[in-house]
HTML snippet that shows the backbone in 3Dmol.js (N, CA, C, O; Angstrom):
<script src="https://3Dmol.org/build/3Dmol-min.js"></script>
<div id="view" style="width:600px;height:400px;position:relative"></div>
<script>
const pdb = `
ATOM      1  N   MET A   1      38.986  -2.627 -11.950  1.00  0.00           N
ATOM      2  CA  MET A   1      38.282  -1.391 -11.718  1.00  0.00           C
ATOM      3  C   MET A   1      36.800  -1.473 -11.426  1.00  0.00           C
ATOM      4  O   MET A   1      35.994  -2.053 -12.153  1.00  0.00           O
ATOM      5  N   ARG A   2      36.501  -0.826 -10.271  1.00  0.00           N
ATOM      6  CA  ARG A   2      34.971  -0.774  -9.769  1.00  0.00           C
ATOM      7  C   ARG A   2      34.259   0.160 -10.782  1.00  0.00           C
ATOM      8  O   ARG A   2      34.814   1.088 -11.370  1.00  0.00           O
ATOM      9  N   ASP A   3      33.121  -0.157 -10.896  1.00  0.00           N
ATOM     10  CA  ASP A   3      32.148   0.628 -11.378  1.00  0.00           C
ATOM     11  C   ASP A   3      31.684   1.921 -10.789  1.00  0.00           C
ATOM     12  O   ASP A   3      31.851   2.114  -9.585  1.00  0.00           O
ATOM     13  N   SER A   4      31.141   2.777 -11.507  1.00  0.00           N
ATOM     14  CA  SER A   4      30.786   4.187 -10.622  1.00  0.00           C
ATOM     15  C   SER A   4      29.663   3.844  -9.421  1.00  0.00           C
ATOM     16  O   SER A   4      29.659   4.441  -8.344  1.00  0.00           O
ATOM     17  N   PHE A   5      28.820   2.907  -9.740  1.00  0.00           N
ATOM     18  CA  PHE A   5      27.654   2.670  -8.760  1.00  0.00           C
ATOM     19  C   PHE A   5      28.384   2.339  -7.615  1.00  0.00           C
ATOM     20  O   PHE A   5      28.099   3.047  -6.649  1.00  0.00           O
ATOM     21  N   HIS A   6      29.345   1.376  -7.391  1.00  0.00           N
ATOM     22  CA  HIS A   6      29.859   0.992  -6.341  1.00  0.00           C
ATOM     23  C   HIS A   6      30.904   1.932  -5.668  1.00  0.00           C
ATOM     24  O   HIS A   6      31.193   1.933  -4.472  1.00  0.00           O
ATOM     25  N   VAL A   7      31.370   2.653  -6.548  1.00  0.00           N
ATOM     26  CA  VAL A   7      32.175   3.846  -5.955  1.00  0.00           C
ATOM     27  C   VAL A   7      31.474   4.800  -5.325  1.00  0.00           C
ATOM     28  O   VAL A   7      31.943   5.447  -4.390  1.00  0.00           O
ATOM     29  N   GLY A   8      30.221   4.968  -5.820  1.00  0.00           N
ATOM     30  CA  GLY A   8      29.236   5.792  -4.893  1.00  0.00           C
ATOM     31  C   GLY A   8      28.736   5.146  -3.412  1.00  0.00           C
ATOM     32  O   GLY A   8      28.573   5.666  -2.308  1.00  0.00           O
ATOM     33  N   TRP A   9      28.583   3.873  -3.873  1.00  0.00           N
ATOM     34  CA  TRP A   9      28.025   3.319  -2.761  1.00  0.00           C
ATOM     35  C   TRP A   9      29.060   3.511  -1.578  1.00  0.00           C
ATOM     36  O   TRP A   9      28.616   3.918  -0.505  1.00  0.00           O
ATOM     37  N   ASP A  10      30.468   3.232  -1.711  1.00  0.00           N
ATOM     38  CA  ASP A  10      31.486   3.278  -0.878  1.00  0.00           C
ATOM     39  C   ASP A  10      31.741   4.888  -0.389  1.00  0.00           C
ATOM     40  O   ASP A  10      31.997   5.276   0.751  1.00  0.00           O
ATOM     41  N   ALA A  11      31.614   5.551  -1.403  1.00  0.00           N
ATOM     42  CA  ALA A  11      31.817   6.984  -0.906  1.00  0.00           C
ATOM     43  C   ALA A  11      30.757   7.520   0.157  1.00  0.00           C
ATOM     44  O   ALA A  11      31.023   8.457   0.909  1.00  0.00           O
ATOM     45  N   TYR A  12      29.353   6.752   0.162  1.00  0.00           N
ATOM     46  CA  TYR A  12      28.422   7.269   1.064  1.00  0.00           C
ATOM     47  C   TYR A  12      28.972   6.768   2.410  1.00  0.00           C
ATOM     48  O   TYR A  12      29.091   7.510   3.384  1.00  0.00           O
ATOM     49  N   LYS A  13      29.354   5.251   2.405  1.00  0.00           N
ATOM     50  CA  LYS A  13      29.560   4.574   3.404  1.00  0.00           C
ATOM     51  C   LYS A  13      31.047   5.263   4.079  1.00  0.00           C
ATOM     52  O   LYS A  13      31.113   5.378   5.303  1.00  0.00           O
ATOM     53  N   GLU A  14      31.987   5.619   3.380  1.00  0.00           N
ATOM     54  CA  GLU A  14      33.201   6.342   3.981  1.00  0.00           C
ATOM     55  C   GLU A  14      32.974   7.930   4.233  1.00  0.00           C
ATOM     56  O   GLU A  14      33.844   8.539   4.856  1.00  0.00           O
ATOM     57  N   GLY A  15      31.972   8.525   3.823  1.00  0.00           N
ATOM     58  CA  GLY A  15      31.587   9.760   4.159  1.00  0.00           C
ATOM     59  C   GLY A  15      32.368  10.749   3.072  1.00  0.00           C
ATOM     60  O   GLY A  15      32.538  11.943   3.319  1.00  0.00           O
ATOM     61  N   GLY A  16      32.745  10.230   2.054  1.00  0.00           N
ATOM     62  CA  GLY A  16      33.558  11.062   0.979  1.00  0.00           C
ATOM     63  C   GLY A  16      34.723  11.442   1.135  1.00  0.00           C
ATOM     64  O   GLY A  16      35.287  12.224   0.370  1.00  0.00           O
ATOM     65  N   ARG A  17      35.391  10.773   2.471  1.00  0.00           N
ATOM     66  CA  ARG A  17      36.611  11.048   2.646  1.00  0.00           C
ATOM     67  C   ARG A  17      37.996  10.874   1.644  1.00  0.00           C
ATOM     68  O   ARG A  17      39.021  11.555   1.680  1.00  0.00           O
ATOM     69  N   TYR A  18      37.721   9.917   0.891  1.00  0.00           N
ATOM     70  CA  TYR A  18      38.831   9.582  -0.091  1.00  0.00           C
ATOM     71  C   TYR A  18      38.552  10.137  -1.460  1.00  0.00           C
ATOM     72  O   TYR A  18      37.561   9.772  -2.093  1.00  0.00           O
ATOM     73  N   PRO A  19      39.409  11.009  -1.921  1.00  0.00           N
ATOM     74  CA  PRO A  19      39.020  11.680  -3.557  1.00  0.00           C
ATOM     75  C   PRO A  19      38.791  10.455  -4.392  1.00  0.00           C
ATOM     76  O   PRO A  19      37.778  10.440  -5.093  1.00  0.00           O
ATOM     77  N   GLU A  20      39.511   9.540  -4.406  1.00  0.00           N
ATOM     78  CA  GLU A  20      39.094   8.490  -5.367  1.00  0.00           C
ATOM     79  C   GLU A  20      37.693   7.747  -5.345  1.00  0.00           C
ATOM     80  O   GLU A  20      37.359   6.980  -6.248  1.00  0.00           O
ATOM     81  N   SER A  21      36.989   8.000  -4.372  1.00  0.00           N
ATOM     82  CA  SER A  21      35.589   7.793  -4.097  1.00  0.00           C
ATOM     83  C   SER A  21      34.631   8.839  -4.484  1.00  0.00           C
ATOM     84  O   SER A  21      33.478   8.904  -4.058  1.00  0.00           O
ATOM     85  N   LEU A  22      35.133   9.591  -5.253  1.00  0.00           N
ATOM     86  CA  LEU A  22      34.174  10.615  -5.829  1.00  0.00           C
ATOM     87  C   LEU A  22      34.125  10.786  -7.199  1.00  0.00           C
ATOM     88  O   LEU A  22      35.230  10.716  -7.738  1.00  0.00           O
ATOM     89  N   PRO A  23      33.194  10.986  -7.921  1.00  0.00           N
ATOM     90  CA  PRO A  23      33.242  11.024  -9.531  1.00  0.00           C
ATOM     91  C   PRO A  23      34.020  12.215 -10.018  1.00  0.00           C
ATOM     92  O   PRO A  23      34.351  13.180  -9.330  1.00  0.00           O
ATOM     93  N   HIS A  24      34.231  12.052 -11.102  1.00  0.00           N
ATOM     94  CA  HIS A  24      35.033  13.174 -11.747  1.00  0.00           C
ATOM     95  C   HIS A  24      34.124  14.403 -12.347  1.00  0.00           C
ATOM     96  O   HIS A  24      32.965  14.171 -12.689  1.00  0.00           O
ATOM     97  N   LEU A  25      34.694  15.737 -12.465  1.00  0.00           N
ATOM     98  CA  LEU A  25      33.751  16.460 -12.709  1.00  0.00           C
ATOM     99  C   LEU A  25      33.243  16.342 -14.530  1.00  0.00           C
ATOM    100  O   LEU A  25      34.177  15.920 -15.213  1.00  0.00           O
ATOM    101  N   ASN A  26      32.462  16.526 -15.020  1.00  0.00           N
ATOM    102  CA  ASN A  26      31.673  17.003 -16.311  1.00  0.00           C
ATOM    103  C   ASN A  26      31.693  15.443 -16.900  1.00  0.00           C
ATOM    104  O   ASN A  26      31.539  15.308 -18.114  1.00  0.00           O
ATOM    105  N   GLU A  27      31.861  14.381 -16.150  1.00  0.00           N
ATOM    106  CA  GLU A  27      31.507  13.076 -16.506  1.00  0.00           C
ATOM    107  C   GLU A  27      30.085  12.704 -16.425  1.00  0.00           C
ATOM    108  O   GLU A  27      29.922  11.787 -15.620  1.00  0.00           O
ATOM    109  N   MET A  28      29.119  13.064 -16.930  1.00  0.00           N
ATOM    110  CA  MET A  28      27.680  13.042 -16.408  1.00  0.00           C
ATOM    111  C   MET A  28      27.211  11.538 -16.250  1.00  0.00           C
ATOM    112  O   MET A  28      26.615  11.151 -15.244  1.00  0.00           O
ATOM    113  N   GLU A  29      27.481  10.836 -17.170  1.00  0.00           N
ATOM    114  CA  GLU A  29      27.130   9.480 -17.180  1.00  0.00           C
ATOM    115  C   GLU A  29      27.489   8.757 -15.829  1.00  0.00           C
ATOM    116  O   GLU A  29      26.678   8.224 -15.073  1.00  0.00           O
ATOM    117  N   ALA A  30      28.946   8.840 -15.652  1.00  0.00           N
ATOM    118  CA  ALA A  30      29.485   8.269 -14.285  1.00  0.00           C
ATOM    119  C   ALA A  30      29.018   8.896 -13.115  1.00  0.00           C
ATOM    120  O   ALA A  30      28.865   8.144 -12.152  1.00  0.00           O
ATOM    121  N   GLN A  31      28.720  10.228 -12.940  1.00  0.00           N
ATOM    122  CA  GLN A  31      28.009  10.877 -12.038  1.00  0.00           C
ATOM    123  C   GLN A  31      26.800  10.308 -11.876  1.00  0.00           C
ATOM    124  O   GLN A  31      26.430  10.212 -10.706  1.00  0.00           O
ATOM    125  N   ARG A  32      25.971   9.842 -12.836  1.00  0.00           N
ATOM    126  CA  ARG A  32      24.479   9.260 -12.481  1.00  0.00           C
ATOM    127  C   ARG A  32      24.473   8.050 -12.033  1.00  0.00           C
ATOM    128  O   ARG A  32      23.527   7.647 -11.356  1.00  0.00           O
ATOM    129  N   ALA A  33      25.495   7.297 -12.329  1.00  0.00           N
ATOM    130  CA  ALA A  33      26.001   6.074 -11.757  1.00  0.00           C
ATOM    131  C   ALA A  33      26.401   5.939 -10.410  1.00  0.00           C
ATOM    132  O   ALA A  33      26.053   5.036  -9.651  1.00  0.00           O
ATOM    133  N   TRP A  34      27.294   7.066 -10.104  1.00  0.00           N
ATOM    134  CA  TRP A  34      27.905   7.279  -8.797  1.00  0.00           C
ATOM    135  C   TRP A  34      26.700   7.757  -7.752  1.00  0.00           C
ATOM    136  O   TRP A  34      26.741   7.432  -6.565  1.00  0.00           O
ATOM    137  N   LEU A  35      25.588   8.589  -8.328  1.00  0.00           N
ATOM    138  CA  LEU A  35      24.627   8.867  -7.464  1.00  0.00           C
ATOM    139  C   LEU A  35      23.758   7.915  -7.255  1.00  0.00           C
ATOM    140  O   LEU A  35      23.026   7.960  -6.266  1.00  0.00           O
ATOM    141  N   GLY A  36      23.702   6.934  -8.123  1.00  0.00           N
ATOM    142  CA  GLY A  36      22.625   5.809  -7.803  1.00  0.00           C
ATOM    143  C   GLY A  36      23.367   4.824  -6.745  1.00  0.00           C
ATOM    144  O   GLY A  36      22.679   4.304  -5.865  1.00  0.00           O
ATOM    145  N   GLY A  37      24.532   4.603  -6.806  1.00  0.00           N
ATOM    146  CA  GLY A  37      25.282   4.179  -5.509  1.00  0.00           C
ATOM    147  C   GLY A  37      25.076   4.599  -4.290  1.00  0.00           C
ATOM    148  O   GLY A  37      24.649   3.965  -3.325  1.00  0.00           O
ATOM    149  N   PHE A  38      25.449   5.879  -4.387  1.00  0.00           N
ATOM    150  CA  PHE A  38      25.604   6.880  -3.314  1.00  0.00           C
ATOM    151  C   PHE A  38      24.038   6.858  -2.559  1.00  0.00           C
ATOM    152  O   PHE A  38      23.914   6.726  -1.341  1.00  0.00           O
ATOM    153  N   GLY A  39      22.915   7.006  -3.474  1.00  0.00           N
ATOM    154  CA  GLY A  39      21.487   6.969  -3.111  1.00  0.00           C
ATOM    155  C   GLY A  39      21.073   5.533  -2.187  1.00  0.00           C
ATOM    156  O   GLY A  39      20.462   5.395  -1.128  1.00  0.00           O
ATOM    157  N   ALA A  40      21.677   4.625  -3.071  1.00  0.00           N
ATOM    158  CA  ALA A  40      21.310   3.260  -2.345  1.00  0.00           C
ATOM    159  C   ALA A  40      21.711   2.878  -1.289  1.00  0.00           C
ATOM    160  O   ALA A  40      21.039   2.164  -0.544  1.00  0.00           O
ATOM    161  N   ALA A  41      22.865   3.281  -1.036  1.00  0.00           N
ATOM    162  CA  ALA A  41      23.869   3.128   0.177  1.00  0.00           C
ATOM    163  C   ALA A  41      23.156   4.042   1.188  1.00  0.00           C
ATOM    164  O   ALA A  41      23.108   3.588   2.331  1.00  0.00           O
ATOM    165  N   TRP A  42      22.511   5.419   0.950  1.00  0.00           N
ATOM    166  CA  TRP A  42      21.814   6.221   1.749  1.00  0.00           C
ATOM    167  C   TRP A  42      20.473   5.647   2.105  1.00  0.00           C
ATOM    168  O   TRP A  42      20.107   5.936   3.244  1.00  0.00           O
ATOM    169  N   MET A  43      19.598   4.849   1.350  1.00  0.00           N
ATOM    170  CA  MET A  43      18.402   4.185   1.662  1.00  0.00           C
ATOM    171  C   MET A  43      18.679   2.945   2.478  1.00  0.00           C
ATOM    172  O   MET A  43      17.897   2.645   3.380  1.00  0.00           O
ATOM    173  N   GLU A  44      19.585   2.314   2.259  1.00  0.00           N
ATOM    174  CA  GLU A  44      19.799   1.242   3.351  1.00  0.00           C
ATOM    175  C   GLU A  44      20.294   1.582   4.637  1.00  0.00           C
ATOM    176  O   GLU A  44      20.321   0.710   5.505  1.00  0.00           O
ATOM    177  N   ALA A  45      20.741   2.881   4.906  1.00  0.00           N
ATOM    178  CA  ALA A  45      21.120   3.100   6.282  1.00  0.00           C
ATOM    179  C   ALA A  45      19.894   3.568   6.821  1.00  0.00           C
ATOM    180  O   ALA A  45      19.711   4.781   6.724  1.00  0.00           O
ATOM    181  N   SER A  46      19.106   2.962   7.308  1.00  0.00           N
ATOM    182  CA  SER A  46      17.588   3.252   7.817  1.00  0.00           C
ATOM    183  C   SER A  46      17.666   4.208   9.031  1.00  0.00           C
ATOM    184  O   SER A  46      16.685   4.890   9.326  1.00  0.00           O
ATOM    185  N   GLU A  47      18.926   4.275   9.806  1.00  0.00           N
ATOM    186  CA  GLU A  47      19.075   5.178  10.692  1.00  0.00           C
ATOM    187  C   GLU A  47      19.342   6.395  10.461  1.00  0.00           C
ATOM    188  O   GLU A  47      19.542   7.215  11.357  1.00  0.00           O
ATOM    189  N   GLU A  48      19.377   6.666   9.159  1.00  0.00           N
ATOM    190  CA  GLU A  48      19.976   7.926   8.628  1.00  0.00           C
ATOM    191  C   GLU A  48      18.789   9.005   8.832  1.00  0.00           C
ATOM    192  O   GLU A  48      17.683   8.738   8.363  1.00  0.00           O
ATOM    193  N   ASP A  49      18.984  10.139   9.476  1.00  0.00           N
ATOM    194  CA  ASP A  49      18.014  11.229   9.653  1.00  0.00           C
ATOM    195  C   ASP A  49      18.135  12.234   8.486  1.00  0.00           C
ATOM    196  O   ASP A  49      17.177  12.836   8.000  1.00  0.00           O
ATOM    197  N   ALA A  50      19.183  12.327   8.165  1.00  0.00           N
ATOM    198  CA  ALA A  50      19.422  13.597   7.188  1.00  0.00           C
ATOM    199  C   ALA A  50      19.021  13.121   5.802  1.00  0.00           C
ATOM    200  O   ALA A  50      19.013  11.941   5.454  1.00  0.00           O
ATOM    201  N   SER A  51      18.672  14.216   5.010  1.00  0.00           N
ATOM    202  CA  SER A  51      17.983  13.839   3.673  1.00  0.00           C
ATOM    203  C   SER A  51      19.227  13.387   2.816  1.00  0.00           C
ATOM    204  O   SER A  51      20.364  13.503   3.275  1.00  0.00           O
ATOM    205  N   ILE A  52      18.981  12.852   1.514  1.00  0.00           N
ATOM    206  CA  ILE A  52      19.964  12.611   0.735  1.00  0.00           C
ATOM    207  C   ILE A  52      21.074  13.824   0.421  1.00  0.00           C
ATOM    208  O   ILE A  52      22.299  13.734   0.504  1.00  0.00           O
ATOM    209  N   ASP A  53      20.187  15.108  -0.004  1.00  0.00           N
ATOM    210  CA  ASP A  53      21.079  16.100  -0.183  1.00  0.00           C
ATOM    211  C   ASP A  53      21.841  16.610   1.255  1.00  0.00           C
ATOM    212  O   ASP A  53      22.996  16.989   1.064  1.00  0.00           O
ATOM    213  N   GLU A  54      21.490  16.659   2.300  1.00  0.00           N
ATOM    214  CA  GLU A  54      22.528  16.823   3.242  1.00  0.00           C
ATOM    215  C   GLU A  54      23.762  15.792   3.393  1.00  0.00           C
ATOM    216  O   GLU A  54      24.893  16.081   3.781  1.00  0.00           O
ATOM    217  N   ALA A  55      23.264  14.464   2.979  1.00  0.00           N
ATOM    218  CA  ALA A  55      24.444  13.691   2.996  1.00  0.00           C
ATOM    219  C   ALA A  55      25.197  13.818   1.890  1.00  0.00           C
ATOM    220  O   ALA A  55      26.324  13.349   2.049  1.00  0.00           O
ATOM    221  N   LEU A  56      24.965  14.342   0.676  1.00  0.00           N
ATOM    222  CA  LEU A  56      25.867  14.698  -0.261  1.00  0.00           C
ATOM    223  C   LEU A  56      26.606  16.051  -0.137  1.00  0.00           C
ATOM    224  O   LEU A  56      27.621  16.252  -0.804  1.00  0.00           O
ATOM    225  N   VAL A  57      26.091  17.013   0.739  1.00  0.00           N
ATOM    226  CA  VAL A  57      26.754  18.007   1.318  1.00  0.00           C
ATOM    227  C   VAL A  57      28.029  17.762   2.070  1.00  0.00           C
ATOM    228  O   VAL A  57      29.158  18.219   1.894  1.00  0.00           O
ATOM    229  N   ARG A  58      27.529  16.880   2.999  1.00  0.00           N
ATOM    230  CA  ARG A  58      28.663  16.437   4.035  1.00  0.00           C
ATOM    231  C   ARG A  58      29.783  15.648   3.255  1.00  0.00           C
ATOM    232  O   ARG A  58      30.972  15.875   3.476  1.00  0.00           O
ATOM    233  N   ALA A  59      29.370  14.729   2.352  1.00  0.00           N
ATOM    234  CA  ALA A  59      30.453  13.866   1.516  1.00  0.00           C
ATOM    235  C   ALA A  59      31.326  14.929   0.628  1.00  0.00           C
ATOM    236  O   ALA A  59      32.548  14.851   0.507  1.00  0.00           O
ATOM    237  N   LEU A  60      30.651  15.756   0.132  1.00  0.00           N
ATOM    238  CA  LEU A  60      31.476  16.611  -0.842  1.00  0.00           C
ATOM    239  C   LEU A  60      32.053  18.044  -0.244  1.00  0.00           C
ATOM    240  O   LEU A  60      32.339  18.995  -0.972  1.00  0.00           O
ATOM    241  N   ASP A  61      32.150  18.044   0.871  1.00  0.00           N
ATOM    242  CA  ASP A  61      32.553  19.468   1.587  1.00  0.00           C
ATOM    243  C   ASP A  61      33.956  19.604   1.127  1.00  0.00           C
ATOM    244  O   ASP A  61      34.890  18.805   1.175  1.00  0.00           O
ATOM    245  N   GLY A  62      33.851  21.141   0.547  1.00  0.00           N
ATOM    246  CA  GLY A  62      34.975  21.613  -0.141  1.00  0.00           C
ATOM    247  C   GLY A  62      35.044  21.519  -1.578  1.00  0.00           C
ATOM    248  O   GLY A  62      36.004  21.971  -2.203  1.00  0.00           O
ATOM    249  N   ARG A  63      33.913  20.861  -2.210  1.00  0.00           N
ATOM    250  CA  ARG A  63      33.892  20.394  -3.624  1.00  0.00           C
ATOM    251  C   ARG A  63      32.562  21.202  -4.082  1.00  0.00           C
ATOM    252  O   ARG A  63      31.665  20.467  -4.494  1.00  0.00           O
ATOM    253  N   ALA A  64      32.335  22.348  -4.079  1.00  0.00           N
ATOM    254  CA  ALA A  64      31.394  23.107  -4.349  1.00  0.00           C
ATOM    255  C   ALA A  64      30.892  22.669  -6.052  1.00  0.00           C
ATOM    256  O   ALA A  64      29.714  22.396  -6.284  1.00  0.00           O
ATOM    257  N   GLU A  65      31.683  22.657  -6.869  1.00  0.00           N
ATOM    258  CA  GLU A  65      31.394  22.674  -8.242  1.00  0.00           C
ATOM    259  C   GLU A  65      31.019  20.876  -8.611  1.00  0.00           C
ATOM    260  O   GLU A  65      30.253  20.560  -9.522  1.00  0.00           O
ATOM    261  N   LEU A  66      31.589  20.051  -7.882  1.00  0.00           N
ATOM    262  CA  LEU A  66      30.944  18.662  -8.034  1.00  0.00           C
ATOM    263  C   LEU A  66      29.882  18.965  -7.387  1.00  0.00           C
ATOM    264  O   LEU A  66      28.958  19.034  -8.196  1.00  0.00           O
ATOM    265  N   LEU A  67      29.483  19.216  -6.178  1.00  0.00           N
ATOM    266  CA  LEU A  67      27.734  19.246  -5.757  1.00  0.00           C
ATOM    267  C   LEU A  67      27.168  19.955  -6.556  1.00  0.00           C
ATOM    268  O   LEU A  67      26.043  19.478  -6.709  1.00  0.00           O
ATOM    269  N   ARG A  68      27.318  20.981  -7.268  1.00  0.00           N
ATOM    270  CA  ARG A  68      26.412  21.812  -8.068  1.00  0.00           C
ATOM    271  C   ARG A  68      26.270  20.625  -9.252  1.00  0.00           C
ATOM    272  O   ARG A  68      25.116  20.290  -9.517  1.00  0.00           O
ATOM    273  N   GLN A  69      27.169  20.082  -9.854  1.00  0.00           N
ATOM    274  CA  GLN A  69      27.023  19.245 -11.104  1.00  0.00           C
ATOM    275  C   GLN A  69      26.169  17.972 -10.686  1.00  0.00           C
ATOM    276  O   GLN A  69      25.420  17.440 -11.505  1.00  0.00           O
ATOM    277  N   LEU A  70      26.297  17.515  -9.432  1.00  0.00           N
ATOM    278  CA  LEU A  70      25.522  16.246  -9.032  1.00  0.00           C
ATOM    279  C   LEU A  70      24.064  16.690  -8.863  1.00  0.00           C
ATOM    280  O   LEU A  70      23.126  16.026  -9.303  1.00  0.00           O
ATOM    281  N   ARG A  71      23.913  17.934  -8.151  1.00  0.00           N
ATOM    282  CA  ARG A  71      22.589  18.368  -8.012  1.00  0.00           C
ATOM    283  C   ARG A  71      21.616  18.846  -9.307  1.00  0.00           C
ATOM    284  O   ARG A  71      20.406  19.061  -9.373  1.00  0.00           O
ATOM    285  N   SER A  72      22.804  18.922 -10.403  1.00  0.00           N
ATOM    286  CA  SER A  72      21.828  19.154 -11.853  1.00  0.00           C
ATOM    287  C   SER A  72      21.256  18.002 -12.154  1.00  0.00           C
ATOM    288  O   SER A  72      20.333  18.157 -12.954  1.00  0.00           O
ATOM    289  N   HIS A  73      21.454  16.818 -11.804  1.00  0.00           N
ATOM    290  CA  HIS A  73      20.993  15.727 -12.155  1.00  0.00           C
ATOM    291  C   HIS A  73      19.507  15.577 -11.529  1.00  0.00           C
ATOM    292  O   HIS A  73      18.797  14.656 -11.933  1.00  0.00           O
ATOM    293  N   ARG A  74      19.174  16.211 -10.836  1.00  0.00           N
ATOM    294  CA  ARG A  74      17.993  15.942 -10.020  1.00  0.00           C
ATOM    295  C   ARG A  74      16.786  16.330 -10.888  1.00  0.00           C
ATOM    296  O   ARG A  74      15.704  15.779 -10.684  1.00  0.00           O
ATOM    297  N   GLU A  75      16.916  17.171 -11.761  1.00  0.00           N
ATOM    298  CA  GLU A  75      15.861  17.855 -12.717  1.00  0.00           C
ATOM    299  C   GLU A  75      15.185  16.796 -13.637  1.00  0.00           C
ATOM    300  O   GLU A  75      14.026  16.939 -14.025  1.00  0.00           O
ATOM    301  N   GLY A  76      15.949  15.741 -13.965  1.00  0.00           N
ATOM    302  CA  GLY A  76      15.272  14.557 -14.960  1.00  0.00           C
ATOM    303  C   GLY A  76      15.169  13.489 -13.885  1.00  0.00           C
ATOM    304  O   GLY A  76      14.440  12.607 -14.339  1.00  0.00           O
ATOM    305  N   TRP A  77      15.490  13.243 -12.916  1.00  0.00           N
ATOM    306  CA  TRP A  77      15.073  12.111 -12.039  1.00  0.00           C
ATOM    307  C   TRP A  77      13.767  11.278 -12.459  1.00  0.00           C
ATOM    308  O   TRP A  77      13.722  10.072 -12.703  1.00  0.00           O
ATOM    309  N   GLY A  78      12.621  12.289 -12.488  1.00  0.00           N
ATOM    310  CA  GLY A  78      11.483  11.671 -12.447  1.00  0.00           C
ATOM    311  C   GLY A  78      11.169  11.185 -13.830  1.00  0.00           C
ATOM    312  O   GLY A  78      10.173  10.491 -14.030  1.00  0.00           O
ATOM    313  N   ASN A  79      11.963  11.519 -14.757  1.00  0.00           N
ATOM    314  CA  ASN A  79      11.749  11.228 -16.416  1.00  0.00           C
ATOM    315  C   ASN A  79      12.416  10.246 -16.654  1.00  0.00           C
ATOM    316  O   ASN A  79      11.958   9.767 -17.691  1.00  0.00           O
ATOM    317  N   ARG A  80      13.485   9.478 -16.195  1.00  0.00           N
ATOM    318  CA  ARG A  80      14.019   8.514 -16.507  1.00  0.00           C
ATOM    319  C   ARG A  80      13.420   7.085 -16.579  1.00  0.00           C
ATOM    320  O   ARG A  80      12.615   6.731 -15.717  1.00  0.00           O
ATOM    321  N   THR A  81      13.817   6.198 -17.657  1.00  0.00           N
ATOM    322  CA  THR A  81      13.220   5.126 -17.792  1.00  0.00           C
ATOM    323  C   THR A  81      14.268   3.938 -17.847  1.00  0.00           C
ATOM    324  O   THR A  81      15.420   4.157 -18.223  1.00  0.00           O
ATOM    325  N   VAL A  82      13.886   2.802 -17.502  1.00  0.00           N
ATOM    326  CA  VAL A  82      14.899   1.802 -17.376  1.00  0.00           C
ATOM    327  C   VAL A  82      14.865   1.024 -19.015  1.00  0.00           C
ATOM    328  O   VAL A  82      13.817   0.686 -19.566  1.00  0.00           O
ATOM    329  N   GLN A  83      16.042   0.872 -19.519  1.00  0.00           N
ATOM    330  CA  GLN A  83      15.978   0.162 -20.711  1.00  0.00           C
ATOM    331  C   GLN A  83      16.707  -1.005 -20.696  1.00  0.00           C
ATOM    332  O   GLN A  83      16.734  -1.728 -21.692  1.00  0.00           O
TER     333      GLN A  83
END
`;
const viewer = $3Dmol.createViewer("view");
viewer.addModel(pdb, "pdb");
viewer.setStyle({}, {cartoon: {color: "spectrum"}});
viewer.zoomTo();
viewer.render();
</script>
């Protein structure tokens, strides 16, 4: 089984087309790891003109509650430390 980081990476590359490439609702730790992979893939795509939020909106089209939960992680992004 692949970890959430790699699933998020693939979700960016695939545009979120596959439900199995999206994190589950209410699994906050898995969502953070998924966002890390999604964001890393977005950063690697140097030709990407869209913001990370615009890429999330595209990948999560029709999944408003999941988008809301993923956006809720932004508040603490600047306060995280590596352990």
